[in-house]
C-alpha positions in Angstrom: -41.7 -23.2 41.9 -40.3 -26.8 41.0 -40.2 -28.0 37.3 -43.4 -29.9 37.7 -45.0 -26.7 39.0 -43.7 -24.8 36.2 -44.9 -27.6 33.4 -48.4 -27.3 35.0 -48.1 -23.6 34.4 -47.6 -24.1 31.1 -49.9 -26.6 30.3 -52.6 -24.4 31.7 -51.5 -21.8 29.7 -51.2 -23.9 26.7 -55.1 -25.4 27.6 -56.2 -21.6 27.6 -54.9 -21.0 24.3 -56.2 -24.1 22.9 -59.6 -23.6 23.9 -62.7 -22.3 22.2 -64.1 -19.6 24.2 -65.4 -17.0 22.4 -64.8 -13.4 23.4 -61.5 -12.4 24.8 -62.2 -8.9 24.5 -64.2 -8.8 21.2 -60.7 -9.7 19.0 -61.7 -11.8 16.5 -59.1 -14.7 16.2 -59.2 -18.5 15.5 -58.1 -21.2 18.1 -55.7 -24.3 17.1 -57.6 -27.7 17.5 -56.9 -29.9 20.6 -55.3 -32.8 17.9 -53.4 -30.2 15.9 -51.8 -28.8 18.9 -50.9 -32.3 20.1 -49.5 -32.5 16.8 -47.1 -29.1 17.3 -46.0 -30.3 20.7 -45.0 -33.4 19.0 -43.1 -31.9 16.8 -41.3 -29.5 18.6 -40.7 -31.9 21.0 -39.0 -34.4 18.4 -37.0 -31.3 16.8 -35.5 -30.4 20.3 -34.3 -33.9 21.1 -33.0 -34.0 17.5 -31.3 -30.6 18.2 -29.8 -31.4 21.7 -28.3 -34.7 20.4 -26.8 -32.5 17.3 -25.5 -30.1 19.0 -22.0 -29.7 20.1 -22.4 -27.9 23.4 -25.4 -29.0 25.3 -25.2 -26.1 27.9 -25.6 -23.6 25.3 -28.3 -25.6 23.4 -30.4 -25.8 26.7 -29.9 -22.1 27.7 -30.8 -20.6 24.0 -33.6 -23.2 24.6 -34.6 -21.0 27.7 -34.3 -24.8 29.7 -33.7 -24.3 33.2 -30.1 -24.9 34.5 -31.0 -24.5 38.0 -34.7 -24.8 39.8 -35.4 -22.1 42.7 -36.8 -23.5 46.1 -39.9 -21.7 47.2 -39.5 -23.8 50.2 -36.3 -22.2 51.5 -34.1 -25.5 50.9 -31.5 -24.9 48.6 -32.4 -24.7 44.3 -31.8 -27.9 42.4 -29.0 -27.7 39.9 -29.1 -29.6 36.6 -26.7 -32.5 36.5 -27.5 -34.9 33.7 -29.6 -35.0 30.5 -29.5 -38.3 28.7 -32.1 -39.7 25.5 -33.8 -43.1 25.6 -35.5 -44.4 22.9 -37.6 -47.0 23.3 -39.2 -49.8 20.4 -42.4 -51.7 20.6 -41.6 -54.3 18.7 -44.7 -56.9 19.2 -47.5 -57.1 22.3 -48.3 -60.2 24.6 -51.2 -61.3 26.8 -52.5 -64.0 28.7 -54.0 -67.0 26.7 -57.2 -68.7 27.3 -56.2 -71.9 29.3 -52.9 -71.5 30.0 -50.4 -70.3 32.1 -48.4 -68.9 29.0 -48.3 -65.5 27.7 -49.5 -64.9 24.0 -47.2 -63.0 21.9 -47.7 -61.8 19.0 -44.7 -59.6 17.4 -45.5 -56.8 15.1 -45.0 -56.7 11.2 -42.2 -54.4 10.3 -45.3 -51.7 9.3 -46.8 -51.8 12.9 -42.8 -51.3 14.8 -43.4 -48.0 16.8 -40.3 -46.0 18.8 -41.0 -43.2 21.1 -37.8 -41.5 22.4 -37.8 -39.3 26.0 -35.7 -37.2 27.6 -34.8 -37.2 31.2 -32.9 -34.4 32.7 -31.6 -35.2 36.9 -31.7 -32.3 39.1 -30.0 -32.3 42.5 
């Protein structure tokens, strides 16, 4: 199964966990709300990226976290090997939109309090 298939499987399992379906063999339990689940994922993601960047041995960190260094093929082609990992931070400093009656864009820089950032990890398999 490729990484996309693994991610989709995990997402489906996650959706099943957070659904508010009664039953489950009559076991009394509660479910986490979708907004709390999203917040948990955000926190875990930030901690994963922070741990990776601070780790002295990146491969060991990925192995301990359960991240695959190889993705087996289901179609008979050779498996994919992890060759690169990088993090990328993007800052949103403002916005631009079309102006009425003008060919120029209207630029609206954000005040300091509204500047946001997002950090992504990009993994390359070949």
